[in-house]
C-alpha positions as CSV (number, residue, x, y, z in Angstrom):
1,X,0.0,0.0,0.0
2,X,2.7,2.4,1.0
3,X,4.5,1.8,-2.2
4,X,1.4,2.3,-4.4
5,X,0.4,5.4,-2.6
6,X,3.9,6.8,-3.0
7,X,3.8,6.1,-6.7
8,X,0.4,7.7,-7.1
9,X,1.6,10.8,-5.2
10,X,4.6,11.0,-7.4
11,X,2.5,10.7,-10.5
12,X,0.2,13.4,-9.3
13,X,3.1,15.8,-8.6
14,X,4.5,15.2,-12.1
15,X,1.1,16.0,-13.6
16,X,0.8,19.2,-11.6
17,X,4.2,20.3,-12.6
18,X,3.6,19.5,-16.2
19,X,0.3,21.5,-16.2
20,X,2.0,24.4,-14.5
21,X,4.8,24.4,-17.1
22,X,2.3,24.4,-19.9
23,X,0.4,27.3,-18.4
24,X,3.5,29.3,-17.8
25,X,4.7,28.7,-21.4
26,X,1.4,29.9,-22.7
27,X,1.5,33.1,-20.6
28,X,5.0,33.9,-21.8
29,X,4.4,33.0,-25.4
30,X,0.9,34.5,-25.8
31,X,0.3,37.4,-23.5
32,X,3.5,39.6,-23.4
33,X,3.5,40.6,-27.0
34,X,3.3,44.3,-27.2
35,X,-0.1,45.9,-27.8
36,X,-0.2,47.5,-31.2
37,X,-1.6,50.8,-29.7
38,X,1.2,50.9,-27.1
39,X,3.8,50.1,-29.8
40,X,2.5,52.9,-32.0
41,X,2.6,55.4,-29.0
42,X,6.2,54.5,-28.1
43,X,7.4,54.5,-31.7
44,X,5.9,57.9,-32.2
45,X,7.5,59.2,-29.0
46,X,10.9,57.9,-30.1
47,X,10.5,59.5,-33.6
48,X,10.3,63.0,-32.1
49,X,13.9,63.0,-30.9
50,X,17.5,63.3,-32.0
51,X,19.2,60.7,-29.8
52,X,23.0,61.5,-29.7
53,X,23.4,59.4,-26.6
54,X,21.6,56.4,-28.2
55,X,19.2,56.2,-25.3
56,X,16.5,54.5,-27.4
57,X,18.9,52.1,-29.2
58,X,17.1,49.1,-27.8
59,X,13.7,50.3,-29.0
60,X,13.6,48.1,-32.1
61,X,11.3,45.6,-33.6
62,X,7.6,45.0,-33.1
63,X,7.6,43.7,-29.6
64,X,8.0,46.6,-27.2
65,X,7.5,44.3,-24.2
66,X,10.8,42.4,-24.9
67,X,14.2,44.0,-24.9
68,X,13.0,47.6,-24.9
69,X,15.0,49.3,-22.1
70,X,12.8,51.0,-19.6
71,X,9.6,49.4,-20.8
72,X,7.7,46.9,-18.7
73,X,4.5,45.1,-19.6
74,X,1.8,43.1,-18.0
75,X,-0.4,40.9,-20.3
76,X,1.0,42.7,-23.4
77,X,0.2,46.2,-22.1
78,X,2.9,48.8,-21.1
79,X,2.4,49.4,-17.4
80,X,5.8,51.0,-16.6
81,X,7.9,53.4,-18.6
82,X,11.1,54.6,-17.0
83,X,13.5,56.7,-19.2
84,X,16.6,58.3,-17.6
85,X,19.1,60.2,-19.6
86,X,22.3,61.8,-18.1
87,X,22.0,65.0,-16.1
88,X,21.7,67.9,-18.6
89,X,25.2,69.2,-18.1
90,X,26.7,65.8,-18.6
91,X,24.7,64.7,-21.6
92,X,24.3,64.0,-24.4
93,X,20.5,64.1,-24.1
94,X,17.7,63.4,-26.5
95,X,16.0,66.5,-27.9
96,X,13.3,67.2,-30.5
97,X,14.2,67.2,-34.2
98,X,14.2,70.5,-36.1
99,X,10.8,71.7,-37.1
100,X,8.9,69.7,-34.5
101,X,5.9,71.4,-33.0
102,X,3.4,70.3,-30.4
103,X,4.1,68.4,-27.2
104,X,7.0,66.0,-27.4
105,X,5.4,63.8,-24.7
106,X,1.9,63.8,-26.3
107,X,1.8,60.1,-27.2
108,X,2.8,59.0,-23.7
109,X,-0.8,59.7,-22.5
110,X,-2.0,57.1,-25.0
111,X,-0.4,54.3,-22.9
112,X,-3.6,53.9,-21.0
113,X,-2.5,51.0,-18.8
114,X,0.5,52.9,-17.3
115,X,1.0,52.5,-13.6
116,X,4.4,54.2,-13.5
117,X,5.7,57.0,-15.8
118,X,9.1,58.4,-15.1
119,X,11.0,60.5,-17.7
120,X,14.3,62.2,-16.5
121,X,16.6,64.5,-18.6
122,X,14.9,64.0,-21.9
123,X,14.5,67.4,-23.4
124,X,10.9,68.1,-24.6
125,X,11.4,71.8,-25.4
126,X,7.7,71.9,-25.3
127,X,4.7,71.7,-22.9
128,X,3.5,68.6,-21.2
129,X,0.3,67.3,-22.8
130,X,-2.9,68.0,-21.0
131,X,-4.4,64.5,-21.4
132,X,-3.3,62.8,-18.3
133,X,-7.0,62.0,-17.6
134,X,-6.4,59.1,-20.0
135,X,-4.2,57.4,-17.5
136,X,-6.8,56.1,-15.1
137,X,-4.4,53.5,-13.5
138,X,-1.4,55.8,-13.1
139,X,0.1,55.7,-9.6
140,X,3.6,57.2,-10.1
141,X,4.3,60.3,-12.3
142,X,7.7,61.9,-12.4
143,X,9.2,64.4,-14.8
144,X,12.5,66.2,-14.2
145,X,15.0,68.3,-16.2
146,X,12.9,68.1,-19.4
147,X,13.3,71.8,-20.5
148,X,9.5,72.3,-20.4
149,X,7.5,75.2,-21.6
150,X,4.0,76.2,-20.7
151,X,2.6,75.3,-17.2
152,X,1.8,72.2,-15.2
153,X,-1.2,70.5,-16.8
154,X,-4.5,70.6,-14.8
155,X,-5.5,67.2,-16.3
156,X,-3.0,65.5,-13.9
157,X,-5.8,66.0,-11.3
158,X,-7.9,63.4,-13.2
159,X,-5.3,60.6,-12.7
160,X,-7.0,59.9,-9.4
161,X,-5.0,56.8,-8.5
162,X,-1.8,58.8,-8.2
163,X,0.1,58.1,-5.1
164,X,3.4,59.7,-6.1
165,X,3.7,63.0,-8.1
166,X,7.0,64.7,-8.8
167,X,7.6,67.5,-11.3
168,X,10.9,69.5,-11.4
169,X,11.0,71.9,-14.3
170,X,14.3,73.6,-13.3
171,X,17.1,73.5,-15.8
172,X,20.8,74.3,-15.3
173,X,22.1,77.8,-16.2
174,X,22.5,78.3,-20.0
175,X,19.2,76.7,-21.1
176,X,16.6,78.8,-22.8
177,X,13.7,77.6,-20.7
178,X,10.2,79.0,-21.4
179,X,8.2,77.4,-18.6
180,X,5.6,79.9,-17.3
181,X,4.6,78.2,-14.1
182,X,1.4,79.4,-12.4
183,X,-0.6,78.4,-9.4
184,X,-1.1,74.9,-8.1
185,X,-4.1,73.7,-10.2
186,X,-7.2,73.2,-7.9
187,X,-7.9,70.0,-9.8
188,X,-5.0,68.4,-7.9
189,X,-7.0,68.6,-4.8
190,X,-9.0,65.6,-6.1
191,X,-5.9,63.4,-5.9
192,X,-6.9,61.9,-2.5
193,X,-4.5,58.9,-2.8
194,X,-1.4,61.0,-2.9
195,X,1.4,60.0,-0.5
196,X,4.4,61.7,-2.0
197,X,4.3,65.2,-3.7
198,X,7.3,67.0,-5.0
199,X,6.7,70.1,-7.1
200,X,10.1,71.7,-6.4
201,X,11.5,74.2,-8.9
202,X,8.3,74.3,-10.8
203,X,7.8,78.1,-10.8
204,X,4.6,77.8,-8.8
205,X,2.9,81.1,-7.9
206,X,0.0,82.2,-5.7
207,X,-1.2,80.6,-2.5
208,X,-1.3,77.0,-1.5
209,X,-5.0,76.1,-1.9
210,X,-6.8,75.0,1.3
211,X,-8.1,72.0,-0.6
212,X,-4.7,70.3,-0.6
213,X,-5.8,69.2,2.9
214,X,-7.8,66.5,1.0
215,X,-4.4,64.7,0.7
216,X,-4.9,63.0,4.0
217,X,-2.6,60.1,3.2
218,X,0.4,62.4,2.5
219,X,3.8,61.3,3.8
220,X,6.0,63.8,2.0
221,X,5.2,67.3,0.7
222,X,8.0,69.2,-1.1
223,X,7.2,72.6,-2.7
224,X,10.7,74.1,-2.5
225,X,12.1,76.7,-4.8
226,X,9.0,78.3,-6.2
227,X,7.3,81.7,-5.8
228,X,4.4,80.6,-3.5
229,X,3.3,83.4,-1.2
230,X,0.9,84.5,1.5
231,X,0.3,82.4,4.7
232,X,0.3,78.6,4.9
233,X,-3.1,76.9,5.4
234,X,-3.5,75.9,9.1
235,X,-5.3,72.7,7.9
236,X,-1.9,71.2,7.1
237,X,-1.2,70.7,10.8
238,X,-4.7,69.4,11.5
239,X,-4.8,67.0,8.5
240,X,-1.5,65.5,7.6
241,X,-1.2,63.0,10.5
242,X,1.3,60.8,8.7
243,X,3.5,63.6,7.2
244,X,7.2,62.9,7.6
245,X,8.7,65.6,5.2
246,X,7.5,69.2,4.8
247,X,9.7,71.3,2.6
248,X,8.5,74.8,1.8
249,X,11.9,76.5,1.6
250,X,12.8,79.1,-1.0
251,X,9.4,80.7,-1.5
252,X,7.7,84.0,-0.4
253,X,5.6,82.8,2.5
254,X,4.7,85.5,5.0
255,X,3.2,85.7,8.4
256,X,4.0,83.5,11.4
257,X,5.1,79.9,11.2
258,X,1.8,78.1,12.0
259,X,1.7,76.8,15.5
260,X,-0.4,73.8,14.3
261,X,2.8,72.4,12.8
262,X,3.4,71.1,16.3
263,X,0.6,68.6,15.6
264,X,2.6,66.9,12.8
265,X,3.7,64.2,15.2
266,X,5.5,62.0,12.6
267,X,7.4,64.9,11.1
268,X,11.1,64.2,10.5
269,X,12.1,67.0,8.2
270,X,10.8,70.6,8.3
271,X,12.3,73.1,5.8
272,X,11.0,76.7,6.0
273,X,14.2,78.6,5.1
274,X,14.5,81.5,2.6
275,X,11.0,82.9,3.0
276,X,9.5,86.0,4.7
277,X,8.2,84.4,7.9
278,X,8.0,86.8,10.8
279,X,7.0,86.7,14.4
280,X,8.3,84.3,17.1
281,X,9.3,80.7,16.6
282,X,6.4,78.6,17.7
283,X,7.1,76.7,20.9
284,X,4.9,73.9,19.7
285,X,7.7,72.7,17.3
286,X,9.2,71.3,20.5
287,X,6.5,68.6,20.4
288,X,8.0,67.0,17.2
289,X,10.0,64.3,18.9
290,X,10.9,62.6,15.6
291,X,12.2,65.8,14.0
292,X,15.8,65.4,12.7
293,X,16.2,68.4,10.4
294,X,14.7,71.8,11.0
295,X,15.7,74.9,8.8
296,X,14.1,78.3,9.2
297,X,17.1,80.4,8.3
298,X,16.8,83.5,6.1
299,X,13.5,84.8,7.4
300,X,12.4,87.6,9.6
301,X,11.9,85.6,12.8
302,X,12.4,87.3,16.1
303,X,12.3,86.7,19.8
304,X,14.1,83.9,21.8
305,X,14.6,80.4,20.6
306,X,12.0,78.5,22.6
307,X,13.2,76.4,25.5
308,X,10.9,73.6,24.3
309,X,13.4,73.0,21.5
310,X,15.5,71.2,24.1
311,X,12.9,68.4,23.8
312,X,13.8,67.6,20.2
313,X,16.1,64.8,21.2
314,X,16.2,63.3,17.7
315,X,17.3,66.6,16.1
316,X,20.5,66.3,14.0
317,X,20.6,69.7,12.2
318,X,19.1,73.1,13.3
319,X,19.6,76.2,11.1
320,X,18.1,79.4,12.3
321,X,20.7,81.8,10.9
322,X,20.0,85.2,9.3
323,X,17.0,86.1,11.4
324,X,16.4,88.5,14.3
325,X,16.5,86.0,17.2
326,X,17.7,87.4,20.5
327,X,18.4,84.5,23.0
328,X,19.8,81.0,23.1
329,X,18.2,78.7,25.7
330,X,20.4,76.5,27.9
331,X,18.0,73.6,27.1
332,X,19.7,73.2,23.7
333,X,22.4,71.5,25.6
334,X,20.1,68.5,25.9
335,X,20.3,67.7,22.2
336,X,22.8,64.9,22.3
337,X,22.1,63.9,18.6
338,X,22.7,67.4,17.3
339,X,25.6,67.7,14.8
340,X,24.9,71.1,13.3
341,X,23.7,74.2,15.0
342,X,23.8,77.4,12.9
343,X,22.7,80.6,14.6
344,X,24.9,83.1,12.8
345,X,23.7,86.6,11.8
346,X,21.0,87.1,14.4
347,X,20.6,89.6,17.2
348,X,21.4,87.1,20.0
349,X,22.5,88.9,23.2
350,X,23.9,87.9,26.5
351,X,26.2,85.1,27.4
352,X,26.7,81.9,25.5
353,X,25.2,79.2,27.8
354,X,27.9,76.8,29.1
355,X,25.4,74.0,28.6
356,X,25.6,74.4,24.8
357,X,28.9,72.5,25.1
358,X,26.9,69.3,26.0
359,X,25.0,69.4,22.7
360,X,26.2,66.8,20.3
361,X,27.5,64.6,23.0
362,X,26.1,61.5,21.3
363,X,27.7,62.4,18.0
364,X,31.1,60.8,17.4
365,X,32.5,63.8,15.5
366,X,30.9,66.4,17.8
367,X,28.8,69.5,17.2
368,X,29.4,72.1,14.6
369,X,28.4,75.4,16.3
370,X,28.2,78.8,14.5
371,X,27.1,81.8,16.5
372,X,29.1,84.4,14.5
373,X,27.7,87.9,13.7
374,X,25.6,88.3,16.9
375,X,25.7,90.5,20.0
376,X,27.0,87.9,22.3
377,X,29.1,89.1,25.2
378,X,30.8,87.8,28.3
379,X,33.5,85.2,28.6
380,X,33.7,82.1,26.4
381,X,32.8,79.1,28.5
382,X,35.3,76.3,29.2
383,X,32.8,73.7,28.2
384,X,33.3,73.9,24.4
385,X,36.1,71.4,24.0
386,X,34.0,68.6,22.7
387,X,32.8,70.7,19.6
388,X,34.0,69.8,16.1
389,X,33.7,73.3,14.8
390,X,33.3,76.7,16.6
391,X,32.7,80.0,14.8
392,X,32.0,82.9,17.0
393,X,33.6,85.8,15.1
394,X,32.1,89.3,15.1
395,X,30.6,89.3,18.6
396,X,31.5,91.1,21.8
397,X,33.2,88.3,23.8
398,X,35.9,89.4,26.2
399,X,38.3,87.7,28.6
400,X,40.8,85.0,28.0
401,X,40.9,82.4,25.2
402,X,39.8,79.1,26.8
403,X,42.6,76.6,26.4
404,X,40.0,73.8,26.0
405,X,39.2,75.1,22.5
406,X,42.6,73.7,21.4
407,X,40.8,70.4,21.0
408,X,38.3,71.8,18.5
409,X,39.3,71.3,14.9
410,X,38.1,74.7,13.6
411,X,38.0,77.8,15.8
412,X,37.3,81.3,14.6
413,X,36.9,83.9,17.4
414,X,38.1,86.8,15.3
415,X,36.7,90.3,15.7
416,X,35.9,90.1,19.4
417,X,37.5,91.6,22.5
418,X,39.4,88.6,23.8
419,X,42.5,89.6,25.8
420,X,45.6,88.2,27.4
421,X,44.4,88.3,31.0
422,X,42.5,85.9,33.2
423,X,42.2,82.2,33.7
424,X,42.4,80.2,30.5
425,X,41.1,77.0,32.1
426,X,42.4,73.4,31.9
427,X,44.4,72.2,28.9
428,X,42.8,69.6,26.7
429,X,43.8,66.0,26.7
430,X,44.2,66.0,22.9
431,X,45.2,69.0,20.7
432,X,43.1,68.5,17.6
433,X,42.9,72.1,16.4
434,X,43.7,72.6,12.7
435,X,42.5,76.1,12.0
436,X,42.8,78.8,14.7
437,X,41.7,82.3,13.9
438,X,42.3,85.0,16.6
439,X,42.6,88.1,14.5
440,X,41.4,91.5,15.5
441,X,41.0,91.0,19.3
442,X,42.6,92.7,22.2
443,X,45.6,90.4,22.9
444,X,48.7,92.2,24.0
445,X,52.2,91.7,25.3
446,X,54.5,88.8,24.5
447,X,53.1,85.6,22.8
448,X,51.4,83.7,25.6
449,X,52.7,80.2,26.3
450,X,49.5,78.5,25.1
451,X,50.0,79.6,21.5
452,X,53.4,77.8,20.9
453,X,52.0,74.9,23.0
454,X,49.2,74.5,20.4
455,X,51.7,74.8,17.6
456,X,53.9,72.2,19.2
457,X,51.2,69.7,20.2
458,X,48.7,70.0,17.4
459,X,50.6,68.3,14.7
460,X,47.9,68.7,12.2
461,X,47.4,72.5,12.5
462,X,47.2,74.2,9.1
463,X,46.2,77.8,9.8
464,X,46.9,80.2,12.6
465,X,46.0,83.9,12.3
466,X,46.8,86.3,15.2
467,X,46.9,89.4,13.1
468,X,45.6,92.8,14.1
469,X,46.2,92.5,17.8
470,X,48.9,94.1,20.0
471,X,51.4,91.3,20.5
472,X,54.9,92.6,21.3
473,X,58.3,91.2,21.9
474,X,60.0,88.3,20.2
475,X,58.3,86.6,17.2
476,X,60.5,83.5,17.3
477,X,58.1,81.4,19.5
478,X,55.8,81.2,16.4
479,X,58.4,79.5,14.3
480,X,58.2,75.9,15.4
481,X,58.4,72.8,13.3
482,X,54.7,72.5,12.6
483,X,54.7,70.1,9.6
484,X,51.3,71.1,8.2
485,X,51.2,74.8,9.0
486,X,50.3,76.5,5.7
487,X,49.2,79.8,7.0
488,X,50.9,81.9,9.6
489,X,49.5,85.4,9.8
490,X,51.0,87.6,12.5
491,X,50.6,90.9,10.6
492,X,49.6,94.2,12.2
493,X,51.0,93.7,15.6
494,X,53.9,95.3,17.4
495,X,56.4,92.4,17.4
496,X,59.9,93.9,17.9
497,X,62.7,91.4,17.2
498,X,64.9,89.8,14.6
499,X,63.6,87.2,12.3
500,X,64.4,83.7,13.6
501,X,67.6,82.1,12.2
502,X,66.8,78.6,13.6
503,X,66.2,75.9,11.0
504,X,62.7,74.6,10.4
505,X,60.8,73.4,7.3
506,X,57.7,75.3,6.3
507,X,55.3,73.1,4.3
508,X,54.9,73.3,0.5
509,X,52.5,76.1,-0.6
510,X,52.5,77.9,2.7
511,X,51.7,81.6,3.4
512,X,53.6,83.8,5.8
513,X,52.4,87.4,6.6
514,X,54.5,89.4,9.1
515,X,53.8,92.8,7.6
516,X,53.1,95.9,9.7
517,X,55.2,95.0,12.7
518,X,58.5,96.4,14.2
519,X,60.8,93.6,13.1
520,X,64.4,94.7,12.6
521,X,67.8,93.5,11.6
522,X,68.9,91.5,8.6
523,X,67.0,88.7,7.0
524,X,68.9,85.5,8.0
525,X,69.9,83.4,4.9
526,X,68.3,80.4,6.5
527,X,64.9,82.2,6.6
528,X,64.2,81.9,2.9
529,X,65.7,78.4,2.9
530,X,63.1,77.4,5.6
531,X,60.4,78.8,3.3
532,X,61.7,77.3,0.1
533,X,58.3,75.9,-0.9
534,X,56.2,78.9,0.1
535,X,53.8,80.6,-2.2
536,X,53.1,83.9,-0.4
537,X,55.5,85.9,1.8
538,X,54.8,89.4,3.1
539,X,57.4,91.1,5.3
540,X,56.5,94.7,4.3
541,X,56.3,97.7,6.6
542,X,58.9,96.6,9.1
543,X,62.5,97.8,9.8
544,X,64.4,95.0,8.2
545,X,67.8,96.1,7.0
546,X,71.0,94.8,5.4
547,X,71.3,93.0,2.1
548,X,68.7,90.7,0.6
549,X,70.3,87.3,1.0
550,X,71.1,85.2,-2.0
551,X,68.8,82.5,-0.6
552,X,65.9,84.5,-1.9
553,X,66.5,82.4,-5.0
554,X,65.4,79.3,-3.1
555,X,61.8,80.6,-3.3
556,X,61.2,78.8,-6.6
557,X,57.5,78.3,-5.8
558,X,56.7,81.8,-4.8
559,X,53.8,83.7,-6.3
560,X,53.9,86.8,-4.0
561,X,56.9,88.3,-2.3
562,X,56.5,91.7,-0.7
563,X,59.5,93.2,1.0
564,X,58.5,96.9,0.5
565,X,58.8,99.6,3.1
566,X,61.8,98.3,4.9
567,X,65.5,99.4,5.1
568,X,67.0,96.7,2.9
569,X,70.1,97.9,1.0
570,X,72.8,96.8,-1.4
571,X,72.3,95.1,-4.7
572,X,69.4,92.8,-5.4
573,X,71.0,89.4,-5.8
574,X,70.8,87.8,-9.3
575,X,69.4,84.6,-7.7
576,X,66.1,86.4,-7.7
577,X,65.9,85.5,-11.3
578,X,65.0,81.9,-10.1
579,X,61.6,83.3,-9.2
580,X,60.8,84.1,-12.8
581,X,58.6,81.1,-13.5
582,X,56.2,81.5,-10.6
583,X,56.3,85.1,-9.3
584,X,53.1,87.1,-9.9
585,X,53.6,90.0,-7.5
586,X,57.0,91.3,-6.4
587,X,57.3,94.5,-4.5
588,X,60.8,95.8,-3.4
589,X,59.7,99.4,-3.2
590,X,60.7,101.9,-0.6
591,X,64.0,100.3,0.4
592,X,67.6,101.4,-0.3
593,X,68.6,99.0,-3.0
594,X,71.4,100.0,-5.4
595,X,73.1,98.5,-8.5
596,X,71.7,96.9,-11.6
597,X,68.1,95.7,-11.9
598,X,67.9,91.9,-12.2
599,X,66.4,90.3,-15.3
600,X,63.3,89.1,-13.5
601,X,62.3,92.7,-12.7
602,X,63.0,93.8,-16.3
603,X,60.7,91.2,-17.8
604,X,57.7,91.6,-15.5
605,X,54.9,94.0,-15.4
606,X,53.6,96.9,-13.2
607,X,50.3,97.7,-11.6
608,X,47.9,100.5,-11.1
609,X,48.3,102.6,-8.0
610,X,44.7,101.9,-7.1
611,X,44.6,104.3,-4.2
612,X,45.4,107.3,-6.4
613,X,43.9,105.9,-9.6
614,X,47.0,106.5,-11.7
615,X,49.5,104.4,-13.5
616,X,52.6,103.0,-11.8
617,X,55.2,103.1,-14.5
618,X,58.5,101.4,-15.2
619,X,60.1,103.5,-17.9
620,X,62.5,102.5,-20.6
621,X,66.2,103.2,-20.0
622,X,66.0,102.8,-16.2
623,X,68.8,100.4,-15.6
624,X,69.9,100.9,-12.0
625,X,68.1,101.3,-8.7
626,X,70.0,104.5,-8.1
627,X,68.2,106.1,-11.0
628,X,64.8,104.8,-9.9
629,X,63.5,107.2,-7.4
630,X,63.5,105.7,-3.9
631,X,64.1,102.3,-5.4
632,X,60.4,101.8,-6.3
633,X,59.8,98.5,-8.0
634,X,56.3,97.2,-8.2
635,X,55.8,94.1,-10.3
636,X,52.5,92.4,-11.2
637,X,49.2,92.1,-9.6
638,X,46.9,90.0,-11.8
639,X,44.1,92.1,-13.3
640,X,46.1,95.3,-13.3
641,X,48.8,94.3,-15.8
642,X,50.8,96.8,-17.9
643,X,54.0,95.9,-19.8
644,X,57.3,97.3,-18.6
645,X,60.7,97.3,-20.3
646,X,63.9,98.0,-18.5
647,X,67.2,98.6,-20.4
648,X,70.5,100.0,-19.6
649,X,70.4,103.6,-18.2
650,X,72.0,106.3,-20.2
651,X,70.9,109.5,-18.7
652,X,69.5,109.4,-15.2
653,X,66.8,112.0,-14.4
654,X,65.2,113.2,-11.2
655,X,61.5,113.1,-10.5
656,X,61.0,116.7,-11.6
657,X,62.5,115.8,-15.0
658,X,59.6,113.4,-15.5
659,X,57.3,116.2,-16.4
660,X,59.5,116.9,-19.4
661,X,60.4,113.4,-20.4
662,X,57.5,111.0,-19.5
663,X,55.5,109.7,-22.4
664,X,52.6,107.3,-21.7
665,X,49.3,106.2,-23.0
666,X,46.4,107.5,-21.0
667,X,44.5,105.4,-18.5
668,X,42.5,103.8,-21.3
669,X,43.6,100.3,-20.7
670,X,46.1,100.2,-23.6
671,X,49.6,98.9,-23.2
672,X,51.6,102.0,-22.3
673,X,54.5,103.3,-24.4
674,X,57.1,104.2,-21.8
675,X,60.1,106.3,-22.9
676,X,61.1,108.0,-19.7
677,X,63.7,106.9,-17.2
678,X,61.9,106.7,-13.9
679,X,59.5,104.3,-12.2
680,X,56.8,106.2,-10.4
681,X,54.5,104.4,-7.9
682,X,53.3,107.4,-5.9
683,X,52.3,109.5,-8.8
684,X,51.5,112.5,-6.6
685,X,55.3,113.1,-6.3
686,X,55.5,114.1,-10.0
687,X,52.1,114.4,-11.6
688,X,48.6,115.0,-10.2
689,X,47.0,111.6,-10.4
690,X,43.7,113.1,-11.3
691,X,45.0,115.3,-14.0
692,X,44.9,112.8,-16.9
693,X,44.8,115.7,-19.4
694,X,48.4,116.5,-18.4
695,X,49.3,112.9,-19.0
696,X,47.7,113.0,-22.4
697,X,49.5,116.2,-23.3
698,X,52.8,114.5,-22.4
699,X,52.1,112.1,-25.2
700,X,53.1,114.8,-27.6
701,X,56.5,115.3,-26.0
702,X,59.5,113.7,-27.7
């Protein structure tokens, strides 16, 4: 019995499998041949375009359901059409043939069984058809980067099974787009199955119609980058119970942010930036416990940041910059998941809460905090050492620089009132600072020990700027072996010492600015050797004296070298010719150089004296610095280039002789013809800079 039953069962299974195979074969063979109407519609659509990228190469033969890329069928009918060309600036993209008129996408609305229609970066250069009512089964509709004209078709509102609608008409710069936009069609309010709506960059105008609150199943609503205006319907907060994304940024909405947004309990992303919202921030936003991204920057919002925002424990990014907010609550320190907090350019007053240093404590890389351009005052708290980024420039902070900030990768506290007095707090365990900007504060006296300690212990520091303070004494403590230091700016202080002669290696491409100090003595030969790979060196407006060392020729990567307004003397070494391939701006003016002019200076160019609006001229026949009044040499600043030729001097003249001898083109932008013998940078010493008629009359001399 058991054997017979087993044989019968096996036979039954074989029969079922055989029948299943036959049924499958019939389905494949008989039902997936392309419907003739669909084939005609797709063939007509393809025929509209030039196709330099061969996007439609697989659209061949009579069976559009087999082998046609982007086409999917069910029972021989096209149910899904997905066409994606490269982004417009990467191309090539299909575009209509010459002489085509009408709507390039017209025949797509003849595919009456479509469930999904997605066309990206195919250039229609024409309006969308207004026959979407034909697509009764359509659930997903997406157009983007199609170079459309006209406006959004109202007939889309008849495709009542739509769950996903996305239209982005924006095109990159350079395209002659003629899309007119217009209001959101009221007919769209009938699309009650919608879950995802994205009408970004669609040139929408007018108000959001109240009837969009029929979209009760909505999960995501994106209307960014349009010209929508007026106030937002309150029904949004009362109706969209499942909404996770609300993006209304880059529009012209006015009035207060609706407090009913606090009822959107599932909301994760709220983008309201770049509008005209006014009034206070609604405290009800603090109820949105799933909110991760909130932007309301670039509006006209005022008042304090509500303390309830300290309840947004899922918040990752908060941008309230460019408003009129006036207070930061300590409760923001509760936001352990926060990685970006941007409050710059407000009217925030008072002290920076110490608790803010606790924000981002659950983020591995720490919080990026920007409170720059406010009215914050008081001392910087010692609790900020866990931040990843701290920008507090252009405030009114005073007191010492907290040493704990040396563990923050980026620190900018420029343009405050920080000074050299008071308790700097504990040193950090790890020195991670890479960029430290302290310019224009009230630091004074010798370099405090914590600055060289940062340079010594933070091996990855790339930029330090202590310019425009009142540091004095020896500058040598700044010159340590910091292998990554590419910017050292100590200009506009009162350092009074020699340049350091100790050996160190400045990194390739570095910038050094020690201008406007009281540095004195000769330039040590090793100094230029240490900076052999530098691109920019400015030692101007000091009291450096003695000869220019031959090692200046080691600066074979230099683009800018400014040694003007010092007391350097002797001949300019011929090694300066090594700079010829890279130098763009060379200024040796207002020194005491003598002797022949090196070839590098003969071959380069001269610049406008922008302050006096007159030409700085190197004149022909000026062959020695003795004949060039005060040794003025000003070579090249890109954008203000004038040819200069220097040849052997034959008849030196004084500055007063220039009035008789100088021949130039006027300030018309032409290359000047220079026949005199003197380089003039400060034109007021010889010619009134405003008297261009005098310069024109001089053209007739000689």
